[in-house]
C-alpha positions in Angstrom: 67.2 65.9 77.8 70.0 64.3 75.8 73.2 66.4 75.7 75.2 67.0 72.6 78.7 65.8 72.1 81.6 68.2 71.8 84.3 65.7 70.9 86.1 67.0 67.9 89.0 65.4 66.0 89.6 68.2 63.5 93.4 69.0 63.4 92.9 72.8 63.9 90.7 72.2 67.0 93.1 69.5 68.4 96.0 71.9 67.9 94.3 74.6 70.0 93.3 72.0 72.6 96.9 70.8 73.0 98.2 74.4 73.3 95.6 75.2 76.0 96.3 71.9 77.8 100.0 72.6 77.9 99.4 76.0 79.5 97.0 74.6 82.1 99.5 71.9 83.1 101.5 74.4 85.2 98.4 74.8 87.4 98.3 71.1 88.6 98.4 72.2 92.2 95.6 74.7 91.7 93.4 72.8 89.2 90.1 74.6 89.8 89.2 77.3 87.2 86.5 79.7 86.4 85.9 80.2 82.6 84.5 83.6 81.5 81.9 83.2 78.8 80.3 85.9 76.7 78.5 83.8 74.0 80.7 85.3 71.3 82.7 83.2 68.9 85.9 83.5 70.9 84.5 82.4 74.2 82.5 79.5 72.6 85.7 78.2 71.0 87.2 78.3 74.5 84.2 76.5 76.0 84.5 73.7 73.4 88.2 73.3 74.3 87.6 73.4 78.0 84.8 70.8 77.7 87.2 68.4 76.0 89.7 68.9 78.8 87.0 68.2 81.4 86.9 64.6 80.3 90.4 64.0 81.7 89.2 64.6 85.3 92.4 66.4 86.1 90.7 69.8 86.2 87.6 71.3 87.7 85.9 74.1 85.7 83.1 76.5 86.5 81.5 78.7 83.7 80.2 82.2 84.2 78.7 84.9 82.1 78.3 88.6 83.2 75.1 90.4 82.4 76.3 94.0 82.3 72.8 95.4 82.2 73.7 97.8 79.5 71.0 96.9 77.0 67.3 96.1 77.5 67.7 92.6 76.2 71.0 91.8 78.0 69.3 89.5 80.6 67.5 87.6 77.8 70.8 87.2 75.9 72.6 85.8 79.0 69.8 83.4 79.6 69.8 82.3 76.0 73.5 81.5 76.2 72.9 79.6 79.5 70.1 77.5 77.8 72.2 76.9 74.7 75.2 75.6 76.6 73.0 73.4 78.8 72.4 71.3 75.7 76.1 70.4 75.9 75.9 69.6 79.6 77.6 72.9 80.5 76.2 74.7 83.6 76.6 78.4 83.1 76.1 80.8 86.0 74.8 84.3 85.2 76.4 87.1 87.2 74.2 90.2 87.0 75.5 93.7 87.4 73.1 95.9 89.4 75.0 99.1 89.1 74.1 101.8 86.6 76.8 102.5 84.0 76.4 105.8 82.2 80.0 107.2 81.9 83.2 105.6 80.7 81.1 102.6 79.7 83.8 100.2 78.5 86.2 101.0 81.4 83.6 100.8 84.1 81.9 97.7 82.6 85.3 96.0 82.5 86.0 96.8 86.2 82.5 95.6 87.2 82.9 92.4 85.1 86.2 91.5 86.7 84.9 92.3 90.2 81.9 90.0 89.7 84.1 87.2 88.2 86.7 87.6 91.1 83.9 87.2 93.7 82.7 84.1 91.8 86.2 82.7 91.8 86.4 83.1 95.5 83.0 81.5 96.0 84.1 78.4 94.0 87.6 78.4 95.6 89.2 78.9 92.1 92.6 80.4 92.0 92.5 81.2 88.2 90.1 82.9 85.8 90.4 81.8 82.1 89.4 84.3 79.4 89.3 84.0 75.6 91.6 86.9 74.6 93.3 86.1 71.3 96.0 87.5 69.0 93.7 90.1 67.3 92.9 91.5 70.8 96.7 91.6 71.4 97.2 93.7 68.3 94.4 96.1 69.2 95.8 96.5 72.7 99.2 97.3 71.3 97.8 100.0 69.1 95.7 101.5 71.9 98.8 101.6 74.2 100.9 103.0 71.4 98.4 105.9 71.1 98.8 106.6 74.8 102.6 106.7 74.7 103.2 103.5 76.6 106.7 102.2 77.3 108.2 98.8 76.9 106.0 97.2 79.6 102.8 98.5 78.1 103.7 97.8 74.5 104.5 94.2 75.4 100.7 94.1 75.6 98.8 91.3 77.3 100.5 88.4 79.1 99.4 84.9 79.1 99.2 85.1 82.9 98.7 88.1 85.1 97.0 88.8 88.5 93.6 90.4 89.1 94.7 90.7 92.7 97.1 88.8 95.0 94.9 85.7 95.0 93.3 85.3 91.5 95.3 84.7 88.4 94.0 85.8 85.0 94.9 83.2 82.4 94.8 83.8 78.6 95.6 80.5 76.9 94.4 81.6 73.4 96.8 84.5 72.8 98.8 82.6 70.1 95.7 82.1 68.0 94.0 84.5 65.6 90.3 85.4 65.8 89.6 83.6 62.5 91.0 80.3 64.0 88.6 80.6 66.9 85.7 81.7 64.7 86.2 78.6 62.5 86.2 76.3 65.5 83.1 77.8 67.1 81.2 77.8 63.8 82.1 74.1 63.1 81.2 73.0 66.6 78.2 75.2 67.6 77.1 76.6 64.3 76.2 79.9 65.9 77.3 82.6 68.3 76.1 85.9 69.7 77.3 89.1 68.0 77.8 92.0 70.5 76.5 95.2 68.9 79.0 97.2 71.0 81.8 95.7 68.8 80.5 97.8 65.9 79.9 101.0 67.9 82.5 103.6 66.8 82.2 105.7 69.9 84.5 103.1 71.6 88.2 103.4 71.2 88.8 99.7 70.6 86.2 99.7 67.7 88.0 102.7 66.1 91.4 100.9 66.5 89.9 97.8 64.9 88.9 99.8 61.9 92.3 101.6 61.8 94.1 98.2 62.0 92.4 97.2 58.7 93.6 100.4 57.1 97.1 100.0 58.3 97.4 96.6 56.6 97.5 98.5 53.2 100.7 100.3 54.3 102.6 97.2 55.4 101.8 97.5 59.1 100.3 94.0 59.1 98.9 91.8 61.9 102.0 89.5 61.8 104.4 92.5 61.8 102.8 93.9 64.9 102.9 90.5 66.7 106.6 90.3 65.8 107.2 93.7 67.3 105.2 92.7 70.5 107.4 89.6 70.8 110.6 91.6 70.4 109.4 94.1 73.0 108.5 91.3 75.3 112.0 89.9 75.0 113.4 93.4 75.8 111.0 93.7 78.8 112.2 90.3 80.1 115.8 91.4 79.7 115.1 94.6 81.6 113.2 92.7 84.3 116.2 90.4 84.8 118.4 93.4 85.3 115.9 95.1 87.6 115.7 92.0 89.8 119.5 91.9 90.0 119.6 95.6 91.0 116.7 95.2 93.3 118.5 92.5 95.3 121.5 94.8 95.7 119.9 98.1 96.6 116.8 97.0 98.4 117.0 95.5 101.9 113.9 93.7 103.2 113.4 94.1 106.9 110.8 92.5 109.1 108.1 95.1 108.5 109.6 97.5 106.0 111.9 97.8 103.0 114.9 100.2 102.7 116.2 101.5 99.4 119.7 102.8 98.8 118.8 106.1 97.2 122.3 107.0 96.0 122.3 103.9 93.8 118.6 104.2 93.0 119.0 107.7 91.6 121.9 106.5 89.5 119.7 104.3 87.5 117.6 105.3 84.4 114.0 106.3 85.0 112.6 103.1 83.6 114.7 101.1 86.1 113.7 103.4 88.9 110.0 103.0 87.9 110.3 99.2 88.0 112.1 99.1 91.3 109.4 101.2 92.9 106.7 99.0 91.3 108.4 95.9 92.8 108.7 97.6 96.2 105.0 98.4 96.3 104.1 95.0 94.9 106.1 93.4 97.8 104.0 95.4 100.2 100.7 94.3 98.6 99.9 97.8 97.3 99.6 98.8 93.7 100.2 102.2 92.2 99.3 103.2 88.7 101.8 104.7 86.2 100.8 108.3 86.8 101.3 108.1 90.6 104.6 106.2 90.3 105.9 108.9 87.9 104.8 111.5 90.4 106.5 109.6 93.2 109.8 109.4 91.1 109.6 113.2 90.6 109.1 113.8 94.3 112.1 111.6 95.1 114.3 113.5 92.6 113.1 116.9 94.1 113.3 116.2 97.8 115.7 113.4 98.4 118.7 114.1 96.2 121.3 114.1 99.0 123.9 111.3 98.9 123.3 110.0 102.4 119.5 109.8 102.1 117.7 106.5 102.4 114.1 105.7 101.6 111.9 102.9 102.7 108.5 101.6 101.8 106.8 100.6 105.0 104.3 97.8 105.2 100.9 98.3 106.8 102.0 96.1 109.7 104.9 98.3 110.4 103.0 101.6 110.6 100.7 101.2 113.6 101.2 104.8 114.7 100.1 106.3 111.4 96.6 106.8 110.2 95.6 105.5 107.7 98.3 102.7 107.7 99.0 102.6 103.9 102.2 101.9 102.1 104.5 104.8 102.7 107.8 106.3 101.5 110.0 107.2 104.4 112.5 110.0 103.8 115.4 110.4 106.1 117.7 113.4 106.0 120.2 114.2 108.7 118.3 113.8 112.1 114.8 114.4 110.7 112.6 111.6 109.4 109.4 112.1 107.5 106.8 109.8 106.0 105.4 110.6 102.6 102.2 108.7 102.1 100.8 108.6 98.6 97.4 107.0 97.9 95.4 106.9 94.6 91.6 106.7 94.8 88.5 107.4 92.7 85.8 109.9 93.6 82.9 110.1 91.3 84.4 109.8 87.8 87.7 111.3 88.7 91.0 109.9 90.0 92.9 111.6 92.8 96.3 111.3 94.5 96.5 112.3 98.1 99.9 113.1 99.5 100.3 113.3 103.2 103.6 114.1 105.1 104.0 112.8 108.7 106.6 113.3 111.3 107.7 109.7 111.6 108.4 109.2 115.3 105.1 110.6 116.5 103.0 109.9 113.5 101.5 113.4 113.4 100.6 114.8 110.0 102.4 118.0 109.0 101.3 118.5 105.4 98.6 117.3 103.1 97.7 117.7 99.4 94.9 116.2 97.2 95.6 116.3 93.5 93.3 115.6 90.6 95.2 113.1 88.4 92.7 113.7 85.5 93.5 117.5 85.4 95.9 118.8 82.8 98.1 120.5 85.5 98.3 117.6 87.9 102.1 117.2 87.3 102.7 120.9 88.2 100.5 120.5 91.3 102.7 117.6 92.6 105.9 119.5 91.9 104.6 122.7 93.6 103.7 120.6 96.7 107.1 119.0 97.0 109.0 122.2 96.4 107.0 123.8 99.3 107.6 120.6 101.4 111.4 120.8 100.7 111.5 124.5 101.4 109.5 124.6 104.6 110.3 121.2 106.2 113.5 119.7 104.9 115.8 122.5 106.0 
């Protein structure tokens, strides 16, 4: 079968091509990528651009589509995209979800999608996953996070590069382009694309926000105004991060198998700075905590470790052989007594929990334990109660 040509010389297409090419240049040492495809207008525009870059032989690309198995005809849709792209000499791999998704559909579908794509990346020895998120997605993300009361980091919205885990990078080379730009490109090149009915389903928050965004335009809260705010917030975030890195280097001491934090100076910083220092500490130990658990951890530090001579350390798994399980831990030292506060976030069913365990450090024996439902309305009070009891009964 003769394949169709995707060579395009239109200025708008070439502009996007050059932008994507400039972003991918930084990955010259890891030039194997997986490209996530959905069959929608955005991903097809991305496919056309990647196909042009493939001709330079500098990069190696693999294309994958996820069948979420949410609709009866989802398998047929994925297969139709595969057959359609084969006409352009593009080999598309279908990754099929075999798990049933009946609650928190968008959240769980997203987690499953990235898990499948991450495994595919590892199979193909690709260090980066490319997705077609664009400027309109950025605006919607900003409004969603604004509704949740996010801070500077969250309101800075999506970054052009982030990590799925320690090994796979998520690359978003289309964030500077509006959906209408990508829609124009995909229509001109392919003439068609798949319309996902879930994008019109108003039971999903993103769909509601999309409708709200159109209404806000009437009152001056335009797409361009929001993007300007995002860019300003990103600049503020970067300035804060520079300061945090400077403070981190002064108050955090990296040992062979653990990290110590000067709590006197730590507690003298604003909460946002404390939050970021803890985030960096956990990141250094290859352990991630979500915003809720980090906030709880900050509160526990304020409650139990307010003495001037107290030090805290985040231990690495390698440095905690005597403790079970050997997760990242906060070590609290007061006078001659040393205790390990171990916080771990996990999911059970459809709920998220934080387990807090307190160990006597030298022997590794557990002396207190608490399991807290993070989805419950009183989870904050539960954490506070536990640490007040811990301070009263143990830190005497």
